[in-house]
N, C-alpha and C positions, 0 to 999 in steps of 0.2 A: 504495500499498501503506503504509495508518496501521499494523497491526499483524498481528501468524503469525496473526489468525483475522482482519482484515478486510480483505481489496481493495481498497482507493479508485481510482479513475480519477476524476482533476480534471478539473473544467476547463477544454478547450482550446481556448483563445485566443492568439493572435497581439499581444494590447493590450501596453501596457507592464506591467507586474508593480509592487501597488503597495507604498509600502518599508511593515513595520508592524511589523516586528521591536521596535522601540521600545516601539508603545505594546503589542502586545503582554507587555509584560517590563516594564510596568507595571500592568500589568493583574492580574502572575502576581508580581508583586512587592510588589502593595499588601496591606494588609490587612482582607478582603477576606471576609466568614465564608460568603458565597456558595460564596465555593470554597476557604475554609476545610470544607467541607464537603464536596467532591472527595476529603479528604487521611483515613490511613485513619486519621489519630493527631484527628480529631473527638471530638469527647466528644459524645453523643446525652445529651438528659435524661432519658429514660426510666429507669430504676430494674433490678439485674436481678431486683430482687423482685416487681418487675408485670411483668417480660418470663416469667418463672417461672411466673404469677401468671395469665397469656393463656396460658401457651401450650399449657394444657391444653381449652384450647376446641376443638372439633372444627366449629364453624359458623359463623362468621361474617360481621357484617355493618356495613358500613365504605358510612356519612355523610361528603359533604361535596361539594365545589361547585370545575370550573376547578383552577388548580393544585395543592388544598389533598388531589386523589382523582385525577387522570391518572395522574400519576407511575406509581403505584399498581397504577391500572390496566393502566397497561403492563407492569410487573412479571407481574402473572397473567399476562396472555396471551402474553407471550412465551415465560414458564418457568412455564406452567402441565402441560407433563411431568414437571415434578418436585416439583408441586406435589399432596399429597393431601386437603387441607384443604378444606371445601364455604365458598367467600368469595363473597356476593353484596354492591354494589354500588349505593349509592343517589349515584345525582350531577346528581338531575335532576328537578322538578316533574313528577309523571307519575299522569294522571286516574285510569287502573288501576293500582292500589297492590294488589302482591298479597303480604297479610300469610305469614308462612312459620303451619303448620299442628299444627305439631312442639310436642310441649313437654318437651322437649330443652332445660335453660339452656343461651342463645346469648352470645353478646360483641358489643354494641356499639362501636365504635370512629369518634367523630363528631370531625369534623377542623372547623376553623372558623380562619384567625391572629386575627382579628378579634374570634372570637367574635360576631359581629351579622349572620350571612351570613343574607340572609331565607330562603331556598327549603330551604338545611342547618337550620335552626331550626326549620320545617317537616315535615321528612322526619321528623328527631330525637324530634319530639312524636309525630308517630304509629305508629312504628317503637318505642320503647321499652315495653315490656311491665316489671311488678309486678317480676317475679322475676329477668327481665337481667343482668350484669356491665355494666358502662357503663366505661369508656374515653374522655374529654376529651382530643382536643393545640388549645391554646389557649393565644393571648396568655396572661400572667399582667397582666391589669390583669381590671378592673369592669365585663363582657360579660352580655349571657343567656346564654349557656353556662356564665361560671365558677359563675354565679347557680340555673342548673341542674344545675349538678354539684355543688354545692357538697350541694343541696334532699337529691339522688341519693342524697348519699356515696359516686358515682364517682373514681374515680382518675382523677387528671388530669397530664399530660403537656405543659408550657413548649414551646409553640412558638419557637423564635430568632427577635426583635426585629427583626433585619437579614436578615432575606433572604425573600423577597416566593414567594410560593404558588407560581408555574410552579419556579425555582426554585431547590424547597427536598423536590426527591426524591432526595435524599442522604439528607439530616436527619434528621431523628427522623422528619417526616411523612412519608417510604415506609418509612426502616430497620424502625420496630416493626412496619408490615405487616410488612412483606419478611420479618421474623426468625420473627413469627408464622405465617406461610406455608410454612414450614421454608427456611428460603432464609438463608445467610452474609451479614450486611450489609458485614464488613468486605473481602468477592472484586465488591464492588459497587470500591468504593473506589481508582481509578486515578488519582487527576491525579501522585501521585508522583510515579508511573513514566512516566506518560507524557510530564510539563513536561525530560523526560530522556533522548526519545527522539527524535532530529533530524529522521527520516519523519513523526511526526505532526505539531510545528508546522512544519516545513515544507507537509507537505498541511494542514496549518489556516489558517498567511499564505495560503499561493498562490491556497483557497480563496473565502477573505474577498475576496483584492484580484481572484480572478476575478467573483466576485459584482457588489461595488460597478463593475466597467464595465459588467456588463450591466444592471443599472441606469438607466447613463449614457445606455446606446441604447437608456430606456425600455422594459427588458425587465422588470417589476414584479411580474408573473403564477412563483411557485415554485411548480408543477406536481409532487409525490409518485406516482411510478410505482411502488406494492408490488406486488413479486409470495408476497410474504406476510402471509396476513390475520392471521395470529396476529401483526403488527408493524403493525394495524390502531390499536390503543390507544396504540403509540407517540411514532403520529405523532399522530393526537388532537393528545397533551402537546407536537410539536413544532408544534403546530397557532398551538397558545397561546401557548408559550412568545416566533415568530417575531411574531408579529400585535399582541402586548400592549406586548414590547416595543417593536419598532423604527412603530409605527404610530400616528408624533407631526410634526405641527409641516405633514402637506400631506407624510409621507411615507410610506413604508417598503412592506413587501413582503409578498404576499399567498399563503399556502402555499394550497391545492388538495389533500386528498389524490383520489390519482386505484385504484381496488384492479383488479389483470390478474389473469388475461386478459380478466376479465370487461369492462371497460370498450376492452377491443378492436372491439367489437361497439356501442358506441354517441360516444365520444365519442374514439374515437384518427382517427378523419377528422378533426375540427376542430385536435385537435395536429399531424399531420399539414401540415396544405395550410388552416391556418383562419390569423388574423390572428397579428400574429410577436414577440407583447408577453411571453410565456413562458419558462422555460426551465426543465430537469429534472431530477430525482431519482429514478435507477435501484434498486433499492431491493430485494436476491432472497438469501433463503437457502437453504440446502446443502440438506438436511432428510436425515436417516440415516435416515426414518423408510421403505420403501421400502413403498409402494402400487403394482403390479405389470397393465398392462392384461394381462385374458382372452386366451391367445393363439389359443385355439382359439376363438376369436369374433370374431378380426380376415377381414374377405373380404383375397384377395390384394391387390386393387389399393390398400394402404393395410401391406403387411405393413411397410413397413420401422417401424412400431410396434411387433413383436413381439420382448418382453422390454423393455419399457422402462415405466417404472417415472411414475409424471404429473410426480413433481420431473423427470424429462429432459424430460419434457413444456414444463413449464411455463422450466426453462435454455434449452431451444432458442428456446423465445419472447421468450427475455431478452435474448438475443444475435441472433436473427432486428434484432429491435424496434432495438438499439441502433445497428446498422450499417445502416438508416435509417436512422435520426437523423443518422447520419455524414453516408447519400451526402448530405441532404437539409440538413447544415451547422447543425442544430438545434440549441441548447445545452443539455450535462447532463454529471450527472457523476453517477457508482456508486461502491455497496454492492454487494460479495460476502460475504455470512457467511461462512464457514468454519464457526465453530462456536452455541453454544445454549446459554452461560450465563450469570450474574452478572458474571462478567470482561467479556465481548461490549461485552453489556449493558449498562455501569461507564461501557463503554470511551464507548459513542456520547453516555449522559447525557456523559458531560467532553464532548465534542468538539463537542456542538452550543448545549453555553451556555456553552462556551468564544467559539461563534462568534457566537454574539449578541449577546454583551458586544460581539466584536474591532467588529462589524458598527453597534452601535451608535456607539463611539468614533471609527469613519471615516465616518457618516455625520451624524456633530457630535447626536447623538440622547441624551437621557440612556433607557440601555434597561433602568430597573430601578423605572419608577410605573407607573402608567396611568391619571392625571389625568378621561381623556374617559366611565370607565364608570363612578366615583360620581356624575355627572349624573343618570345613568338608575336607580342608589339610591335620591339622595334623593327624587324625583319619584315615584317608587314607595311609597314612604315617606307622601308628602302624600296619595295615589289611598286608601289603604289607611288613615289618620285617619278 
């Protein structure tokens, strides 16, 4: 158990527990802007005036790459049942770029920490129309986006210099879009309460300790068995967080997202009987929306389906698969969510960010930089000049 909203089953191992209490305390006591952004006391850099003006728009386009947009997409997908506005994401270079034919004035939210992200610049220049309202979230420096913002007379919200993109979801990068979606940004901020929760802290430490032991056993593939399609973007965000933070010095964890039960019919055979360098995360959300099977259409051979909802069937598969994994002694942890709201998602963001930083410290890796990625950016620029 993490808190009342999330039932958490940790990896079960008989290996010696690595003591990480002091390392975690050092992280929590440090003056980190990343951790500050997880607290309700964090001051976002956007003003009430900008927020009030932007909230009037019912059509919003969000442009970014990687950490600048993945967290916001996770929020939107996970909490879509609470969002009434039309939000469109531009998070990759697409040849079939489709522009809205609506004559209604729309808001473009363009996000890039450096202000020089090639894909974001390219998409923004195709997307932005003459009469659009524009907000740029970027660092306060002489970048391309700052120059473009000045040319367009657009609003600028300063990106915190000390928070890397993949860690920025609970800063202005994710919270300004969340507020524009009609969500409450303070409800996401859980760190103040969670660090006082012994159950949460103990689960976090044991989880990291077990993960380190699995890596020592040469299990490097972290496969997420996701039973909730609306959480796919959450794990796209998590994938970048883990891969970019820990993939250094010939070390790292490869996060792979698997959508269940679809992948029962393709990849599960490999997971159960293939190579053994994987460990798994089960993820299930108890959805209260009932989509029942029509009883009159059920043949007697399958009478056990009568009165069942799709969520009932998913949960049965979730529990059955865990039992098979236990029998086969395949290592896994499990998240079972009882609620789908800002607080639950904020708790998951907090858990995964702390997990990543603590893993980095335990692996003697700097979890904050991404030096190798810069090489591709430099070579791409050479090819375009």
